C-alpha positions in Angstrom: 27.1 70.1 30.7 29.7 69.1 28.1 31.5 66.9 30.6 28.2 65.3 31.6 27.2 64.6 28.0 30.6 63.0 27.3 30.2 60.8 30.4 26.8 59.7 29.2 28.2 58.9 25.7 31.1 57.0 27.3 28.6 55.1 29.4 26.6 54.1 26.3 29.8 52.9 24.6 30.7 50.9 27.7 27.3 49.3 27.8 27.4 48.3 24.1 30.9 46.9 24.6 29.8 45.0 27.7 26.9 43.4 25.7 29.2 42.7 22.8 31.7 40.8 25.0 28.9 39.0 26.9 27.1 37.7 23.8 30.2 36.9 21.8 31.3 34.8 24.8 28.0 33.1 25.1 27.9 32.3 21.3 31.5 31.0 21.4 30.6 28.7 24.3 27.4 27.4 22.7 29.1 26.9 19.4 31.6 24.6 21.0 28.7 22.4 22.2 26.7 22.6 19.0 29.4 22.1 16.4 30.4 18.5 17.1 29.1 15.0 16.6 30.0 12.9 19.7 30.6 9.2 19.9 31.0 8.2 23.5 31.8 5.1 25.6 33.2 3.3 22.6 35.0 0.1 23.9 38.2 -0.9 22.0 40.3 -4.0 22.7 43.5 -5.2 21.2 45.8 -8.2 22.0 48.6 -7.2 24.3 51.6 -8.8 22.5 55.2 -8.0 21.9 54.4 -5.7 18.9 51.6 -3.9 20.8 51.4 -0.3 19.7 49.0 2.1 21.4 49.0 4.4 18.4 47.4 1.6 16.4 44.7 1.2 19.0 43.9 4.9 18.8 43.7 4.7 15.0 41.4 1.7 15.3 39.3 3.7 17.7 39.1 6.6 15.2 37.9 4.3 12.4 35.3 2.5 14.5 34.0 5.9 15.8 33.7 7.3 12.3 31.8 4.3 11.0 29.5 4.3 14.0 28.8 8.0 13.3 28.2 7.2 9.6 25.8 4.4 10.6 24.0 6.8 12.9 23.5 9.7 10.5 23.4 8.1 7.0 21.2 5.6 5.4 22.6 2.1 4.7 22.9 2.9 1.0 24.8 6.1 1.6 27.1 4.5 4.2 28.4 2.1 1.5 29.7 5.1 -0.5 32.2 6.0 2.3 33.3 2.5 3.5 36.8 3.1 2.1 37.4 6.5 3.7 41.0 6.8 4.6 42.3 7.2 8.1 43.9 10.5 7.2 40.5 11.9 6.1 38.9 10.6 9.3 41.6 12.3 11.4 40.9 15.5 9.7 37.3 15.5 10.9 38.2 15.0 14.6 38.3 17.9 17.0 39.3 16.0 20.1 39.2 12.6 21.8 39.6 11.1 25.2 40.6 7.7 26.5 39.5 6.3 29.8 39.2 3.1 31.8 42.4 1.6 30.4 42.9 -2.0 31.7 44.6 -5.3 30.8 42.4 -8.5 31.0 43.7 -11.9 29.9 46.5 -10.4 27.8 44.2 -8.0 26.1 44.3 -4.2 26.4 40.9 -2.5 26.8 40.0 1.2 26.7 37.0 3.4 26.3 37.0 6.2 23.7 35.1 9.4 23.4 35.5 11.1 20.0 34.3 14.5 19.0 33.9 15.1 15.2 33.8 18.7 14.0 30.2 19.1 12.8 30.9 21.6 10.0 33.8 19.7 8.5 31.9 16.4 8.8 28.9 17.8 7.0 31.1 19.3 4.3 32.8 15.9 3.9 29.4 14.1 3.4 28.3 16.8 1.0 31.5 16.2 -1.1 30.5 12.6 -1.3 27.0 13.6 -2.5 25.5 12.4 0.9 23.0 14.4 2.9 23.2 13.1 6.5 20.5 13.3 9.0 20.0 14.7 12.5 20.9 11.9 15.0 17.7 12.0 17.0 16.7 9.1 19.2 13.0 8.2 19.1 10.7 5.9 21.2 8.3 4.0 18.9 5.6 1.4 19.5 6.1 -1.8 17.5 3.2 -4.2 17.0 4.6 -7.4 15.4 1.7 -9.7 14.2 2.5 -13.1 12.8 0.2 -14.9 10.4 0.9 -18.6 9.7 -0.9 -19.2 6.4 -0.3 -23.0 6.6 -1.8 -23.4 10.1 -4.3 -20.5 9.6 -3.1 -19.0 12.9 -2.5 -15.4 13.9 -0.5 -14.3 17.0 0.8 -11.2 18.6 2.6 -12.2 21.8 3.3 -15.8 21.1 5.5 -15.4 18.1 9.2 -15.4 17.6 9.4 -11.8 16.3 7.8 -10.4 19.5 10.1 -12.5 21.7 13.4 -11.8 19.8 12.9 -8.2 18.5 14.9 -6.4 21.1 17.5 -9.0 21.7 20.1 -7.3 19.4 20.3 -3.6 19.5 23.2 -1.8 17.8 24.7 1.2 19.5 24.0 3.4 16.4 20.3 2.5 16.3 18.1 5.6 16.8 14.8 3.9 17.2 13.9 2.5 20.6 11.2 -0.1 20.2 8.4 -0.4 22.8 6.6 -3.7 22.5 3.0 -4.0 23.7 2.6 -5.7 27.1 0.8 -9.0 27.1 -2.8 -8.1 27.4 -5.7 -10.6 26.8 -7.8 -7.7 25.5 -5.3 -7.2 22.7 -5.5 -10.9 21.9 -9.3 -10.7 21.6 -9.0 -7.6 19.4 -6.6 -9.5 17.1 -8.9 -12.5 16.9 -11.9 -10.4 16.1 -10.1 -8.7 13.2 -8.0 -11.7 12.0 -9.8 -11.8 8.6 -9.1 -8.2 7.8 -5.8 -7.7 9.7 -4.2 -5.6 6.9 -7.0 -3.1 7.1 -7.2 -2.9 10.9 -5.7 0.3 12.3 -4.9 -1.0 15.8 -6.0 2.3 17.4 -7.4 0.5 20.5 -4.0 -1.0 21.1 -1.9 2.1 20.2 -3.7 4.6 22.4 -2.8 2.6 25.6 0.8 3.6 25.2 0.6 7.4 24.7 2.9 7.2 21.7 2.2 9.0 18.4 4.8 7.0 16.5 4.3 3.4 15.8 5.0 0.5 13.4 2.6 -2.3 12.7 4.6 -5.2 11.3 2.5 -8.0 9.8 4.6 -11.1 9.1 3.1 -13.7 6.8 4.6 -17.2 6.9 4.0 -19.6 4.1 6.2 -22.7 4.3 9.7 -21.3 3.9 8.6 -18.0 2.5 8.2 -14.9 4.6 6.4 -11.7 3.5 6.4 -8.7 5.7 4.0 -5.7 5.5 5.0 -2.7 7.6 2.8 0.3 8.3 5.1 3.0 9.6 3.9 6.2 11.3 6.8 8.6 12.3 6.5 12.3 13.0 3.1 12.5 11.3 4.6 10.9 8.2 3.1 7.6 7.0 4.6 4.9 4.8 3.8 1.3 3.8 6.7 -1.1 3.1 6.7 -4.6 1.7 9.5 -7.1 1.9 9.8 -10.7 0.8 12.3 -13.4 2.1 12.6 -16.8 0.5 14.0 -20.1 1.8 13.7 -19.1 5.4 13.8 -21.3 8.4 12.7 -19.3 11.5 14.1 -21.9 13.8 17.6 -21.0 12.5 19.0 -18.0 14.3 20.9 -16.8 11.1 17.7 -16.7 9.1 15.7 -15.0 11.8 18.4 -12.4 12.3 18.5 -11.7 8.5 14.9 -10.6 8.6 15.2 -8.7 11.9 18.3 -6.7 10.6 16.6 -6.0 7.3 13.4 -4.7 9.0 15.3 -2.6 11.5 17.5 -1.1 8.8 14.4 -0.2 6.7 12.8 1.6 9.7 16.1 3.4 10.6 16.5 4.5 7.0 13.0 5.9 7.0 13.6 7.8 10.2 16.9 9.2 8.8 15.2 10.4 5.6 12.6 12.3 7.7 15.5 14.1 9.6 17.8 14.6 6.6 19.9 17.7 6.6 20.1 19.2 3.1 23.5 21.0 3.5 23.1 22.4 -0.1 20.4 24.7 1.3 22.1 27.6 3.1 19.3 30.0 4.0 20.8 33.3 5.4 18.5 35.0 7.9 18.9 38.3 9.8 16.9 38.4 13.1 16.7 41.4 15.4 15.7 41.4 19.0 15.3 44.2 21.6 18.7 44.5 23.4 16.9 45.4 26.7 15.1 42.0 26.8 18.0 40.1 28.3 16.0 36.9 29.2 14.5 36.8 25.7 17.9 37.3 24.1 19.2 34.3 26.1 16.2 32.2 25.2 16.8 33.0 21.5 20.5 32.1 21.7 19.6 28.8 23.4 17.0 28.1 20.8 19.4 28.7 17.9 21.9 26.5 19.6 19.4 23.7 20.0 18.0 23.7 16.4 19.8 21.0 14.5 19.3 22.7 11.1 21.0 25.9 12.3 24.5 25.4 11.0 25.8 28.7 12.3 24.8 31.9 14.0 26.6 35.0 15.2 26.0 38.6 16.2 26.0 40.7 13.0 25.8 44.1 14.8 24.3 45.8 17.8 23.2 49.2 19.0 21.4 50.9 21.9 18.1 49.4 20.8 18.6 46.1 19.0 20.9 43.1 18.6 21.0 41.7 15.1 21.8 38.0 14.6 23.0 36.4 11.4 21.7 32.8 11.1 22.5 30.2 8.5 19.7 27.6 8.3 19.8 24.3 6.3 16.1 24.2 5.5 13.1 26.2 4.3 12.0 29.4 6.0 8.6 28.0 7.0 10.3 25.1 8.8 12.5 27.5 10.7 9.5 29.6 11.8 7.6 26.4 12.8 10.5 25.0 14.8 11.4 28.2 16.6 7.7 28.8 17.5 7.7 25.4 19.2 10.5 26.7 21.4 8.2 29.6 22.5 9.6 32.4 20.2 7.4 34.3 17.8 8.9 36.1 14.9 7.5 38.9 12.7 8.5 38.2 9.1 6.9 41.2 7.5 10.2 43.0 6.8 13.5 41.8 5.3 15.0 41.8 8.8 12.8 39.5 10.9 11.9 40.7 14.4 11.5 38.7 17.6 8.2 39.8 19.1 
């Protein structure tokens, strides 16, 4: 009996050790995927001359990758704060990089860069500069650009330069992908019927055709060489109205048109980034327990924690025959965590200090 009891105890120890090794391995693997910001397919070129130095090309790639990342996760105002970041600081944020597709064309060296920035170190750097970056989430959004010519007393949706030129220039770091309405005579009729109250019109008849909950209605008023733009922005159930004014503008000049387009796109990108801002000063520690026997649910929980952008870190705190206890650090409010994890299909009982996965 004593031998049998010892064997059973040994078996339990082995099982606990097995689960420990298994889950530590899973967490280590997922952390590698989650803990980096990636800039991919960055094309760098440099004249191939007598003083050509490949190390300088790599340094150039690091700088461009860093400022592309900054453009992607910080607002335009915050990005200005770090425009003089040194190369040594940038290198300290990089975990790894790869170079591919090296070629020489017309005495120029071309290469593609992939750069992985350490997420934790990068967020700490931005926090030290008093910058709260945002989650780099791409989003499809319906854009309805309506132009009102006050001189000619005309209103147009499809036959205006903003509709035609909006998607001509798209920077790599833009997160918003604009879907323009297709040319539909019914939409033209709707516009004509509401031309006298265009600012108040909600465009619901047009919006619901595209199965998109996110939209921007951009109304451009032209009065001689003055352009006034009213933007109604609906993003992630958050609504904002923005007004901008541009003077001495000739829309036939590409430079003037691009000035307005860039300003509007920057405004919309900034608004989207503000919605997805990561407040790294909030470090909410959570302890979550889950039944160790529910292997599939444990895997789902790990995948979920790995996918949540505001989870800065998670690890196994301890485990026993019955439960696995996870320590989670979350850069947000508890209610947001509960809401986000519920959307992933996981319900949590928060009645006790240690939260339990149901």
